[in-house]
C-alpha atoms as one frame of an Amber mdcrd trajectory, in Angstrom:
protein
-133.248 -12.780 -58.577-132.781 -14.871 -55.453-133.255 -18.624 -55.293-134.895
 -20.235 -52.298-132.849 -20.024 -49.119-132.665 -22.762 -46.478-134.398 -20.623
 -43.858-137.421 -20.250 -46.123-137.681 -24.041 -46.382-137.460 -24.280 -42.613
-140.200 -21.654 -42.265-142.491 -23.595 -44.580-141.957 -26.769 -42.598-142.444
 -25.046 -39.257-145.675 -23.409 -40.318-147.054 -26.557 -41.902-146.250 -28.599
 -38.817-147.909 -26.252 -36.337-151.010 -25.068 -38.191-154.334 -26.824 -38.602
-156.533 -24.027 -40.015-160.226 -24.476 -40.655-161.122 -24.228 -44.362-163.528
 -21.605 -45.617-165.842 -24.416 -46.687-165.970 -27.997 -45.520-165.523 -29.173
 -49.098-162.190 -27.357 -49.275-160.360 -29.705 -46.881-156.801 -30.408 -48.011
-156.604 -33.468 -50.285-155.001 -36.672 -49.064-152.297 -36.290 -51.748-150.746
 -33.464 -49.707-149.273 -36.132 -47.401-146.969 -37.201 -50.232-145.642 -33.711
 -50.943-141.883 -33.068 -50.734-140.831 -31.765 -47.339-139.777 -28.404 -48.794
-143.021 -27.833 -50.721-144.862 -24.588 -50.074-148.021 -26.655 -50.487-147.370
 -28.143 -47.061-149.061 -24.954 -45.857-152.823 -25.418 -46.030-154.438 -22.207
 -47.288-158.137 -22.145 -48.223-158.908 -19.712 -51.040-161.914 -18.299 -52.862
-161.276 -17.157 -56.431-162.717 -14.456 -58.664-165.631 -16.715 -59.595-166.517
 -17.430 -55.963-165.090 -20.957 -56.222-163.463 -22.441 -53.131-160.098 -24.131
 -53.565-156.939 -24.968 -51.659-153.525 -23.429 -52.285-152.209 -26.972 -52.813
-154.705 -27.536 -55.638-152.084 -25.959 -57.882-150.003 -29.106 -57.610-149.238
 -30.755 -60.946-148.195 -27.681 -62.951-145.603 -24.955 -62.449-147.128 -21.803
 -61.003-146.165 -18.153 -60.590-147.499 -16.813 -57.281-147.647 -13.276 -55.941
-149.703 -11.108 -53.584-151.526  -7.888 -54.399-154.730  -5.980 -53.658-157.250
  -4.612 -56.089-157.402  -0.978 -54.918-153.619  -0.571 -55.295-152.965   2.043
 -57.989-149.287   1.633 -58.762-147.280  -1.420 -57.703-149.994  -4.078 -58.004
-150.875  -3.281 -61.620-147.141  -3.596 -62.307-147.196  -7.083 -60.797-149.832
  -8.124 -63.326-147.961  -6.370 -66.147-144.758  -8.186 -65.215-146.390 -11.615
 -65.258-147.942 -10.857 -68.653-144.566  -9.721 -69.994-142.960 -12.857 -68.567
-145.514 -14.933 -70.460-144.797 -13.074 -73.692-141.050 -13.616 -73.260-141.558
 -17.382 -73.422-142.025 -19.409 -76.604-145.673 -19.421 -77.580-145.979 -23.161
 -76.944-144.903 -22.673 -73.319-147.181 -19.791 -72.384-150.171 -21.972 -71.518
-148.174 -24.565 -69.586-148.009 -22.774 -66.236-150.558 -21.174 -63.955-150.704
 -17.862 -62.112-152.079 -17.231 -58.623-152.439 -13.756 -57.146-153.658 -13.707
 -53.537-155.108 -10.548 -52.024-153.504  -8.814 -49.061-156.856  -7.106 -48.408
-159.557  -9.729 -47.779-161.858  -7.170 -46.154-162.393  -5.367 -49.459-161.324
  -7.858 -52.083-164.500  -9.826 -52.600-164.787 -12.264 -55.508-166.626  -9.503
 -57.401-163.721  -7.081 -56.892-161.244  -9.732 -58.020-163.335 -10.562 -61.077
-163.512  -6.898 -62.037-159.701  -6.799 -62.220-159.511 -10.087 -64.132-162.047
  -8.818 -66.658-160.489  -5.373 -66.983-157.028  -6.839 -67.592-158.436  -9.568
 -69.865-156.647 -12.277 -67.958-156.904 -15.882 -69.096-158.908 -17.216 -66.161
-158.413 -20.794 -67.317-154.880 -20.345 -65.917-155.008 -17.186 -63.801-156.653
 -17.248 -60.376-157.157 -14.073 -58.370-158.073 -15.180 -54.886-158.735 -14.151
 -51.309-158.330 -15.859 -47.961-158.746 -14.723 -44.349-156.210 -12.481 -42.643
-154.473 -15.238 -40.693-153.777 -17.176 -43.883-152.642 -13.999 -45.641-149.953
 -13.643 -42.966-148.848 -17.249 -43.261-148.717 -17.260 -47.041-146.839 -13.940
 -47.137-144.258 -15.373 -44.726-143.706 -18.439 -46.914-143.389 -16.315 -50.065
-141.078 -13.785 -48.379-143.489 -10.870 -48.913-143.643  -8.179 -46.227-146.678
  -5.954 -45.814-148.338  -3.554 -43.402-151.770  -1.997 -43.507-151.683   1.780
 -43.192-154.113   4.036 -41.347-155.872   4.978 -44.588-156.558   1.318 -45.361
-153.901   1.041 -48.058-150.944  -1.322 -47.792-147.215  -0.869 -47.795-145.790
  -4.108 -49.172-142.859  -5.691 -50.902-143.488  -7.277 -54.274-142.157 -10.467
 -55.773-143.032 -13.093 -58.327-142.367 -16.546 -56.909-142.034 -19.587 -59.162
-143.211 -22.925 -57.784-142.488 -26.194 -59.533-145.186 -28.814 -60.039-144.750
 -30.030 -56.447-144.835 -26.553 -54.933-141.110 -26.113 -54.310-139.890 -22.542
 -54.648-137.365 -22.618 -57.479-136.998 -18.925 -58.338-138.183 -15.441 -57.455
-137.792 -11.946 -58.801-138.509  -8.528 -57.363-137.945  -6.761 -60.680-141.200
  -5.221 -61.869-142.248  -3.526 -65.082-140.365  -5.782 -67.485-139.672  -9.478
 -67.824-136.645 -10.471 -65.735-134.484 -12.603 -68.099-133.243 -14.797 -65.248
-136.767 -15.443 -64.030-137.974 -16.176 -67.571-135.117 -18.667 -67.942-136.085
 -20.312 -64.653-139.678 -20.691 -65.864-138.425 -22.244 -69.112-136.188 -24.688
 -67.223-139.024 -25.676 -64.917-141.350 -26.277 -67.848-138.706 -28.437 -69.531
-138.482 -30.884 -66.612
């Protein structure tokens, strides 16, 4: 597991300073509270999202609770289901009282195909707790920006599938990246410990 590196912080700041993207819906404009975010918060990057229920939201709306963030796409047959499995196993590795105290956000790499209906089908099939889990899409330009901030590399192949790296990224309540893991298929003890420490703050 790698903790946040200084260059990632610099990337977040550079992107946030130079971008002024238009939201998907006028009502999704970034809240005024974003101005008070820490300088190294990933939430400095404005990313409009639409979740599995068709609800518009901002990436920064996750502020206030720790959050595990990753990127996936619904037609992926192998790695992406493992991402979901790994988050579920991470939850189960925590004390029961802690499992409902953090949120999960999975953002699609494939906005062309991952409609809210496609995202909801996955949430329903996996029986995810959608009071805490959000499966969401954004446009391609925001996919690139968010992937850069999270340190996730991807490339769309000729057949429409994606080659991509996979990571779970832990954000604290103010959106600072405090831990990440690229270990899939089982709960990473170091990442679980980082979640527990973040919840204890």
